[in-house]
N, C-alpha and C positions, 0 to 999 in steps of 0.2 A: 109236635114242635119242629120247626125247621132247624137243621144243624148246618150252620154256616161254615164256609171254607176259610179257615185260618192256617192251612197247612201248605198251600201252593206257594212256591218260592217264585215270585214275579221277577222277571229280568227287567230292571228299570234303567239299565245302562243305555246311553244313546237315545233317551226319550225326553230330553230337556229337564230331567230331574236334577235339581241343585245338589241334593245329597249324594247322588250317584255319579257326579262328575269327578271320578277318581280313576286311579290306575287299575289295570287288570290285576285281579288277585286281592285288591284291597276291599275291606269290609267296613263301611261307615255306619257307626251307631251314634250319629250326630244329630243333624237337623230333625226337629220334632214333626215329622210326618210318618205315616205307617206304611209298611210294606205288605199290606193285605189288599186283596181285591175288595172293592167297595160293595156294600150290601146290594144284592140283586134288585131289591125294590127301588133303590135309588137309581141304579143303572137303567132300569126299565123306564122310569119316569123321564130320564134324560134322553133316552133313545126315542121315546114317543114325541118329545118336544122337537128334536132334530128332524124327525120324519115329516113334520108339518111343512118343512121346506121354505119357511119365511123367517128371516132373521132381522126384523125391524126393531124399532125402539120398544122397550118394555116398561111397565109400571109395576108397583108392588100391590097385589090385590089383598083384600081383607083376609082371605083364606090363609095367607102367610102368617099374619099376626095371630090369628086364631090357633094355628098349628103350634106356634111358639108358646102361647099361653097354655094350651092343652098339655104340651110336653112337660112344662114345669109343674103342672098340677099332678100329672100321672107319675112322673119320675122323682119329684122333689117335694110333693105335698103342698105346693103353693097355690092356695085357692083364690087369692084375691088380687092377682096380677091381671090388669086389664089390657086388652089389645090397644086401647087408646093411649097407654103409656109408652108405646113402642114406635121406633123410627128405624127403618131399614137403612143400613150403611154398607159400604163395600169393603168391610174389614175392620178389625179392632185397631190396628195401628193407624190406618187412615182416619178413623174416628178420633183416636187420641190426638193425632196431629191437628185435626180440626179444632178440638178443644183447646189445645195449646195456643193456636193462632188466634182464636176468638176470645177466650176467657183470660188470657195472660198476655204479658208484654215482654219483649226482649229484655233479658237480664233478671226476670223474675225467677224465684226459686221453686223447684218442683221436688217435693219430698218423696223418697222411696225407701223401702226396707231392703237394704242390700245384705247379701248378694241377690240379684234379681235379673229377670229376663233381659238379655242384652239389647234387643230391639228398642226398648224404652229409651236407652241412652241416645241412640241415633235420632229418635224423634225429638227428644228434648234439645239436644245440642245443635241439630240442623236448623231448628227454629230460633236459635239464639237464646234459649232459656238455660238456666243453670241447674244441674243435678245437685240436690241436697240429700246426702246419704245419711240415713239413720241405720247404724249397723245393728243387725240382730246379734244377740249374745249367743255364743256357741259353747255348749257344755261338751268338752272333748271326751270326758269319761263316759257320758251317756249318749253322746252323738245326737244331741237335741238342741233345737233353736228356741229362743224366747225373745220377745220384743223387749227392747230397753225402753221402758215407758218414759222415764225421765228424759232421755235423749230425744225420743220422738216428740214429746211435748215441747221441748226447747226448740226443735227445728220447726214445728208448726207455729210456734209463737212468734217467730221472726217476722217482722213486718214486710220483708221481701218475699215471703212464701205465699204462693197463690194457688198451688194445687198439690194434692196428695194422691199418688197412684198406689192403689191396693191391688195386689195380685193374689187371687183366691180361687182355687188352691195355688200355693206359691210355687213359682218356677224360678230356680231349679230345685229347691229343697223338698218339694212335695208336701210341705206343711199345709194342713187344712185348718184355717182359722175358726175358732169356736164362735158361736153366736155372741158370747160375752166379750170376746176380744174385738170382734167386728163393731159391736155397739160402742165399745170404749174408744176405738180408733175414730169412728165417725163423730162421736160426741166431742172429742178433742178437736177435730178439724172444724166442727161447727162453732166451737167456743172461740176459735181464732179466725173465723170467716174464711176458711180454706175450702175450695172446691174439691170434692172427692170423685175420682174416676176409678171405678172398680173393674179390672179386667178379670172376667170369670170364664175365660175361654176353655179352661180345663175343669169346669165345675161338674160336668157329667161323669168325670173319670176319677171318682173316689174309689179306690180299689178295695178297701176293706174298712170296717168300722163305721162309725156314725157318718151320715151324709153331710155334705157341705151345706152351709146356709147362704142362699142367695141374698145379696144385700138388699134387693128390692122387696124381700119378704119381711124385713124388719119393720118396727113400728113407724108408720108414716110420719110421726112427729119429728123423727130425726133424719128424714130422707129429703129435706128441702134442698140440700146442697149435694146430692149424690147422683152420679150418672153411672149406670151399670152397662157393661158391654159383654154380650154373649154371642156365641157362634156355633155353627155346625162343623167348623173347619177342623178342630182337633178331634171332637167326638166321633165324627163319621169320615174323617180323612178327606175333607172337601176344600182344602185350603186354596186351591187354584181357582175355585169358583168365586172367591172374593165376596162372601156374604156374611153379614153380621147384623145384630140387632142392638140398638140402644134402648134401655128400659129406664124411664125417668118418671118418678111419682109426681113431682112438683110440676104443674102445668106451665108455670112461668119459665122455669128452667128448661122444660121440654121445648117451649117455643124458641128460646134462645139457642138451644142445641140445634134445632131444625135450621135456624139461620146459619149457624156455623157449618153444618153439614152441606147445605146448599152452596155456601160460599166456596167450600172446598171441592165441590163437584163430586160428592160421594154418595148420592142418593139414588142413582139410576142403576137398576140391576142388569146384569148380563143375561143372555138368553137362557142359561141353564140354572142360574142361581136360585130362582124361585121354585120351579118344579122339583129340583133336587132337594132343597131344604124342606119343602112341604112333605115330600116322600120320606125323608129322614125322620122328621118329627112325628109323623103319623104312623109310620110302619117300621121304624128302625130300633125300637126298644129292645127286642130280643137279641138283635145283632150286638148291641152295646153290652148287654148283660153277659153274653158269651165272650166278648172281647175282654171285659174286665176280669172274668174268671181266668182267662189265659194269661193276662198280665200278672195277676196274682201268682199264678204258677211260675212265671218267669222270675218274679221277685224271689220266690222260694228257691229256685235254682241258683240264683246269685248268692243268696245267703248260705246255701249248702256248700257251694264252691269256695266261698270266702272262709267258712269255718274249717273246711277240710284242707284246702291247698294254699289259701292266702290269708291267714289270720291277721297279717299286718294291716290289711285293708278293712274298712268298716263301712257298713251300709247305714246311711242316715235314715231313720225310720219314718219318713214321710209317707202319708197315706194316699196322696193324690197324684194324678198324671200317670202316663206310661213311661215316665222318665225316672231314673234313680240317681241319687247323689252319693258318690263314694268318697269317703275320707281317705286320702292317700298320704297323709302327713308323716306317718311312720316310715314310709318308703321314700317319698319325695316331698319335701316341704313346698317346692314349687312344682306343681303337677305338669307344667309345660314341658319340662325335661322328660318326664315319664311318657307323656303323650307322644312326643316326637320320637322317642325310642321305640315305643310300641308300633308306631306306624312304620318305621324303618325296618324293624326286625320281624314283625308279624303281619303287617298290612292292616292291623286293626286301628280304626280311627275313632277316637273319643274326643269330647269337648273339654278343654281345660277350664277349671273353675274361674280363672282370671277373666274369662269372657263376661262373667257376671259381677265382677268387681267385688268390693267389700272384702270380707274375709274368705273369699273363695279360692285363694291361691293354692291351698293344699287339698283340692278336691277335683273330681272329674264328674261330668254328667254323662249318663249312659241311656240311650234309647232302647226300650225293650219291645217295641211294637213290630216284631218280626215273627215269622214262623219259628217254632221251637228248635228246629234243626239249625237255623241260623244263629239263634242265641247260644246253643251248645257249641257251635263252631267259634263264636266270639269269646265265650268263656274259656275255651281251650287256648285260644290265642292269648287271652289276658293272663292266664296262669303261666304259660310259657314265657311271655314277654316280661312279666314282673320278676320272675325268678332270674331271667337273664340280666335284667336291669340291676338287681341286687348283687348278682355275681360280679358284675364289671365295676362296681363302685369301689 
């Protein structure tokens, strides 16, 4: 078995990395990309493509869709997803924007379970649609989230609601929705004629416990109004290649989505998107397994440090993504003040929960996809910074 390199500390400063556009000495555990070298099988496929020396227009071959289907069969036990259900698109957010523009109109309501991934807000509001928030109930004693089903149904039943965005696993909380919950959400949306768009970009990254349920693996009877979006971007750290796949069981909806994607101009792959994605899906399984083992170790490090040095902070027990969601309410009801203090005093950059709206005000999101030495440095800064923050209050 190949042992992959998750220990090299890559220097990403001055490389056009959005996350690393920071001051010297600062450590950003913010934007959701990883600080690991890409799997060598993927890098080799990309280098072979570049070596051909011709960079003309590309199309998406059948091998791409076969690789996607094989991945979901091998990694998630989905035996009945057909390549014919799939459409290549240049990213989850571009595909979501295409859906907003094609299937809804300005002023329409778009339901989401807040707190939720901040880029959804931009896509909705920039297209003139309205965010309709259904707040997840948070149990502060057990640090657990639950769907408020009565509120969700009320929001879906509104005649102005046209779309429901499901994030599975959920970003930022890390919650992995059960099959029962997914079916219930989709049935409610179907009852009120609401289109479901499921962002499953973190689906391969369930760190422990029962695997996630891809929406497209549910009973086809309830999938007539569901568009699922998946990608290699989070799983294999290929975000800048701008490749994703829409998976749609209903052929009529699939045809309409294809029109939406063509209108938006998001169906043409770049030079490296296809060979890199195929290499990832065909040869990247062991790399992902080792990655998830490392992220689990990092979650355990966080839990140990909180228990030993920062008992006032609590880790929300989400099982998905390489991100963790920390409850800071006992230290700072508004985490923005704590985040600003940490940056000024220690150089540690975290993302305040207000970025995800809803009841995220007293939380921070932390990215754990770094070599262990970096995580240890970050945790030391966190302990030092939180104690200093408490001392000056």
